[in-house]
C-alpha positions in Angstrom: 1.9 -0.7 -8.3 4.3 2.1 -7.4 7.2 -0.3 -7.0 6.8 -1.2 -10.7 7.2 2.5 -11.7 9.8 3.9 -9.2 13.4 2.9 -9.8 15.7 5.6 -8.5 15.7 7.8 -6.4 13.4 6.1 -3.9 9.9 7.2 -2.9 8.5 6.8 0.6 4.7 6.2 0.9 3.0 6.9 4.2 -0.3 5.0 4.3 -3.5 6.0 6.0 -2.8 3.7 9.0 0.6 5.4 9.6 2.7 2.6 8.1 5.6 3.4 5.8 6.8 1.7 2.6 9.8 2.6 0.5 10.0 1.8 -3.2 12.9 2.3 -5.6 16.6 2.0 -5.1 18.5 3.9 -2.5 18.6 4.5 1.3 17.1 8.0 1.7 13.8 8.9 -0.1 13.9 11.8 -2.5 10.1 12.2 -2.1 7.5 11.4 0.5 3.9 10.9 -0.4 1.2 10.6 2.2 -2.2 8.9 1.5 -4.7 10.3 3.9 -7.4 7.6 3.9 -8.1 4.0 3.1 -10.7 4.6 0.3 -8.0 6.6 -1.6 -5.7 3.6 -1.5 -8.4 1.4 -3.1 -9.2 4.0 -5.8 -5.5 4.3 -6.7 -5.3 0.6 -7.2 -8.5 0.4 -9.3 -8.1 3.5 -11.5 -4.8 5.2 -10.9 -4.9 7.6 -13.9 -8.0 9.3 -12.6 -7.6 8.7 -8.8 -4.2 10.2 -8.4 -5.2 13.6 -9.8 -8.5 13.6 -7.9 -6.7 12.7 -4.7 -4.1 15.5 -5.1 -6.9 17.9 -6.0 -8.9 17.0 -2.9 -6.0 17.0 -0.5 -6.3 13.2 0.0 -2.7 12.8 -1.3 -0.1 15.2 0.0 3.5 15.4 -1.2 5.4 16.1 2.1 8.9 16.0 0.8 9.4 17.3 -2.8 6.7 18.8 -5.0 3.8 17.6 -7.0 5.9 18.0 -10.1 8.7 15.9 -8.7 6.3 13.1 -7.9 4.7 13.2 -11.4 8.0 13.5 -13.1 9.1 10.3 -11.4 6.0 8.4 -12.1 5.6 9.4 -15.8 9.3 8.6 -16.4 8.6 5.2 -15.0 5.5 4.7 -17.2 7.6 5.5 -20.3 9.8 2.4 -19.7 7.4 0.1 -17.9 4.5 -1.8 -19.6 1.3 -0.9 -17.9 -0.5 -3.6 -15.9 -3.1 -5.7 -17.5 -5.8 -3.9 -15.6 -4.6 -0.5 -16.7 -4.4 -1.7 -20.3 -8.0 -3.0 -20.0 -9.2 0.4 -18.8 -7.4 2.1 -21.7 -9.1 -0.2 -24.2 -12.5 0.5 -22.7 -11.9 4.3 -22.9 -10.8 3.9 -26.5 -13.9 1.9 -27.4 -16.3 4.7 -26.2 -14.2 7.7 -27.3 -16.5 8.7 -30.1 -19.3 9.0 -27.6 -17.3 11.1 -25.2 -16.0 13.2 -28.1 -19.4 13.8 -29.6 -18.6 17.5 -30.3 -21.7 18.7 -32.0 -21.8 22.5 -32.2 -23.8 22.7 -29.0 -21.6 20.3 -27.1 -18.4 21.9 -28.5 -19.6 25.3 -27.1 -20.2 23.8 -23.6 -16.9 22.0 -23.6 -15.0 25.2 -24.6 -16.7 27.2 -21.8 -15.6 24.7 -19.2 -11.9 25.7 -19.8 -11.5 28.8 -21.9 -14.3 30.8 -20.2 -12.3 31.0 -17.0 -11.4 34.5 -16.0 -8.9 36.1 -18.3 -7.1 37.4 -15.3 -6.5 33.8 -14.2 -4.7 33.0 -17.5 -2.7 36.2 -17.2 -1.1 34.7 -14.0 1.1 32.4 -16.1 0.8 33.2 -19.8 3.1 35.6 -21.7 1.9 39.2 -22.3 0.4 38.2 -25.7 -1.6 35.4 -24.0 -0.4 32.6 -26.3 -1.9 29.4 -24.8 -0.1 26.9 -27.0 3.4 25.5 -27.5 6.2 28.0 -27.8 9.3 27.5 -29.8 12.5 27.4 -27.7 15.7 27.9 -29.7 17.4 27.3 -26.3 15.7 26.2 -23.1 16.9 29.3 -21.3 15.3 32.0 -23.4 12.3 33.9 -21.9 8.8 32.7 -22.6 7.8 35.9 -24.4 10.7 35.4 -26.9 9.8 31.8 -27.4 6.2 32.6 -28.1 7.1 35.4 -30.5 9.4 33.0 -32.4 6.5 30.5 -32.6 4.2 33.0 -34.1 6.9 34.2 -36.6 7.5 30.6 -37.7 3.8 29.9 -38.2 3.4 33.1 -40.3 6.4 32.2 -42.4 5.0 28.7 -43.1 1.7 30.2 -44.2 3.5 32.3 -46.8 1.0 35.1 -46.3 1.0 37.9 -48.9 -0.4 41.5 -48.4 -4.1 41.7 -49.1 -4.9 38.1 -48.7 -7.8 36.8 -46.5 -6.7 34.7 -43.5 -8.9 32.6 -41.3 -7.7 31.8 -37.7 -9.8 28.8 -36.4 -9.7 28.9 -32.6 -8.3 32.4 -32.4 -8.0 32.6 -28.6 -7.4 36.0 -27.1 -6.4 37.3 -30.6 -2.6 37.5 -30.4 -1.8 35.4 -33.5 -4.4 37.0 -35.7 -3.2 40.5 -34.8 0.4 39.5 -35.5 -0.5 38.1 -38.9 -2.2 41.3 -39.9 0.6 43.5 -38.5 3.4 41.5 -40.1 1.9 40.7 -43.5 -0.8 43.3 -44.4 -3.4 40.5 -44.7 -7.0 40.8 -43.6 -7.8 38.3 -40.8 -10.9 36.7 -39.4 -10.6 34.9 -36.1 -13.3 32.6 -34.8 -13.7 31.2 -31.3 -16.3 29.5 -29.1 -15.2 31.3 -25.9 -17.1 34.4 -25.0 -14.3 35.4 -22.5 -11.6 35.1 -25.2 -13.8 36.9 -27.8 -14.3 39.9 -25.6 -10.6 40.5 -25.1 -9.7 39.7 -28.8 -12.3 42.3 -29.9 -10.9 44.9 -27.5 -7.4 44.3 -28.8 -8.5 44.5 -32.4 -10.1 47.9 -31.9 -7.0 49.2 -30.0 -4.6 47.9 -32.7 -6.7 49.4 -35.6 -5.8 46.5 -37.9 -7.9 44.7 -40.5 -8.9 42.0 -38.1 -12.3 40.8 -36.9 -13.1 38.2 -34.3 -16.4 36.4 -34.0 -18.1 33.8 -31.8 -18.5 31.1 -34.5 -18.2 27.4 -35.0 -15.8 26.4 -37.8 -18.7 24.4 -39.4 -20.7 27.6 -39.9 -18.0 29.7 -41.4 -18.3 31.0 -45.0 -15.3 31.6 -47.2 -13.2 31.7 -49.3 -9.9 32.3 -47.6 -6.4 32.4 -49.1 -4.8 31.1 -45.9 -6.2 29.1 -42.9 -4.4 28.6 -39.6 -5.5 26.6 -36.6 -3.3 26.5 -33.5 -4.3 24.4 -30.5 -7.8 23.9 -31.6 -7.7 20.6 -33.4 -7.4 18.8 -30.1 -11.1 19.8 -29.5 -12.5 18.6 -32.8 -13.1 14.9 -31.7 -12.2 11.8 -33.7 -15.7 11.5 -35.2 -15.4 15.0 -36.8 -11.9 14.8 -38.4 -13.2 14.4 -41.9 -15.8 17.1 -41.3 -13.0 19.5 -40.2 -10.7 18.9 -43.1 -13.7 18.9 -45.6 -14.5 22.3 -44.3 -10.9 23.5 -44.7 -10.9 22.3 -48.2 -14.3 24.0 -48.9 -13.1 27.3 -47.4 -9.6 27.3 -49.0 -9.0 28.9 -52.4 -7.5 26.7 -55.1 -4.1 28.2 -54.5 -4.6 28.5 -50.8 -2.5 27.2 -47.9 -3.6 25.8 -44.5 -1.5 25.1 -41.4 -2.7 23.0 -38.5 -0.7 23.1 -35.2 -1.8 20.4 -32.8 -0.6 18.4 -29.9 -0.1 14.8 -31.0 0.9 11.4 -29.8 3.8 9.3 -31.2 2.0 6.1 -30.3 -1.0 4.5 -32.0 -4.5 5.9 -31.4 -5.8 5.7 -27.9 -8.0 7.6 -25.4 -7.8 10.8 -23.4 -6.4 10.6 -19.9 -9.5 10.4 -17.7 -8.4 13.2 -15.3 -7.9 15.6 -18.2 -11.2 14.5 -19.9 -13.2 15.0 -16.7 -11.7 18.2 -15.2 -9.6 20.0 -17.8 -10.6 19.4 -21.5 -14.0 17.6 -21.7 -14.4 16.3 -25.3 -10.7 16.7 -26.0 -8.4 14.2 -27.6 -4.7 14.1 -28.6 -4.5 12.4 -32.0 -2.0 10.1 -33.5 -0.5 11.3 -36.8 -2.0 8.3 -38.6 -5.5 9.4 -37.6 -5.0 13.0 -38.9 -3.3 12.1 -42.2 -6.0 9.5 -43.0 -8.7 12.2 -42.7 -6.7 14.7 -44.7 -6.1 12.2 -47.5 -9.8 11.3 -47.6 -10.8 14.9 -48.1 -8.5 15.5 -51.1 -6.0 17.9 -49.5 -2.2 17.6 -50.1 0.2 17.4 -47.1 3.0 19.7 -48.2 5.1 19.8 -45.0 5.1 18.1 -41.6 7.2 19.2 -38.6 7.3 17.5 -35.2 8.2 19.7 -32.3 9.8 17.6 -29.5 10.3 18.9 -25.9 9.2 22.5 -26.9 5.9 22.0 -25.0 7.7 20.6 -22.0 9.7 23.9 -21.8 6.5 25.9 -22.4 4.7 24.1 -19.6 7.7 24.5 -17.3 7.5 28.2 -17.7 3.7 28.2 -17.2 4.0 26.0 -14.1 6.7 28.2 -12.5 4.8 31.4 -13.2 1.6 29.8 -11.8 3.3 28.7 -8.6 4.8 32.1 -8.1 1.3 33.6 -8.2 -0.6 30.7 -6.8 -2.1 32.7 -3.9 -3.9 34.9 -6.5 -5.4 31.8 -8.2 -6.7 30.7 -4.8 -8.2 34.1 -4.2 -9.9 34.0 -7.6 -11.3 30.5 -7.2 -10.3 28.3 -4.2 -7.6 25.9 -3.0 -9.0 22.9 -4.6 -9.0 24.7 -8.0 -5.4 25.7 -7.5 -4.4 22.1 -6.7 -6.2 20.9 -9.8 -4.3 23.3 -12.0 -1.0 22.6 -10.4 -1.5 18.9 -11.1 -2.6 19.6 -14.7 0.4 21.7 -15.5 2.8 19.4 -13.8 1.4 16.2 -15.3 1.4 17.8 -18.8 5.0 18.9 -18.5 6.1 15.4 -17.3 4.2 13.8 -20.2 5.8 16.0 -22.8 9.2 15.4 -21.3 9.1 11.7 -20.8 6.0 10.2 -22.5 4.5 10.1 -26.0 3.4 13.7 -26.5 4.8 16.0 -29.2 3.4 18.8 -31.4 2.6 18.3 -35.1 2.6 21.2 -37.6 0.9 20.1 -40.9 1.0 22.4 -43.9 -1.8 21.6 -46.4 -2.6 22.8 -50.0 -4.8 21.8 -52.9 -2.1 21.8 -55.6 1.6 20.8 -55.8 2.8 24.1 -57.1 1.2 26.5 -54.6 4.4 26.8 -52.5 8.1 26.9 -53.3 9.6 23.4 -53.5 12.3 24.1 -50.9 11.8 25.2 -47.3 13.9 28.4 -47.4 10.8 30.7 -47.3 9.9 29.2 -43.9 13.2 30.5 -42.3 12.6 34.1 -43.1 
């Protein structure tokens, strides 16, 4: 299986019985991976997408030369140019067939799923996020700019696309720790309501709103229960948690909440390939109930609910650079993560950040920004206002 993925430089595998195998072209291995026991070998063969992450997390696979990121970068790059085996394709079709069940994000299940990830200690996220705690794709005008600058640029571009005017009412669906909502109010003079399902995020967002003394309120609220109207609606990094069975519900609610001359902006991770299923490791350990949509799935739901797509932008490689910054910051303070939780948790997060970066760098993942309106003449007909 590994021989199909690894081309150059070579990878050395040390098996549980002590035997060695070299795959890929070259004389000296750039990486050495040790498999600690025979059951792990079998699991890797039967369900590699889940078993690799679990084995790294449990210490049953150890990268002895190189890093976890180096290994995943090599494997994901190989996956991008190599057709998956028939067995892996079969597993993917099976996961796709049951995805509506696994993404049954009723209000109660959505709250539970959010708690699994976003209700981790805020001090943990502070280990690797920027000071404003932006937990979504930044905008890198150059790869070498600081993360803080890239996140500030991202927020500025989002606010410009919304074309917010003073005094307008803005809804932030999935408001996180409050940074974007506070920036909107500060930069535009609008009144902002942010909603989240994370109690940990809500507490910090509310503290920040009081300290900033801005017209911003944050509530623990499901988007399906929100009352409007709003002149502007923004959602950043939340749509991935809606679930394919609720896409029409989500856009129907946006249409219901939006004024006739209103504007909505949805920023979401997306895939450039046809609809599929969530990676099993991510679904089990990182984002239960989550799914990265194909653009075709999103636009179909938008069209069915009577909204007009007024602009689409695809951000390529920006999330790879964002994740690189997060991963490097996380590794620099990894000992603190272990102290907060444990070694297994730290290995899980290192794998998650590394796998995500490699996927955005080599595979089919991008970020979609979709601007929506109800009428054709709501916004200027050229994009100059977005560049302010």
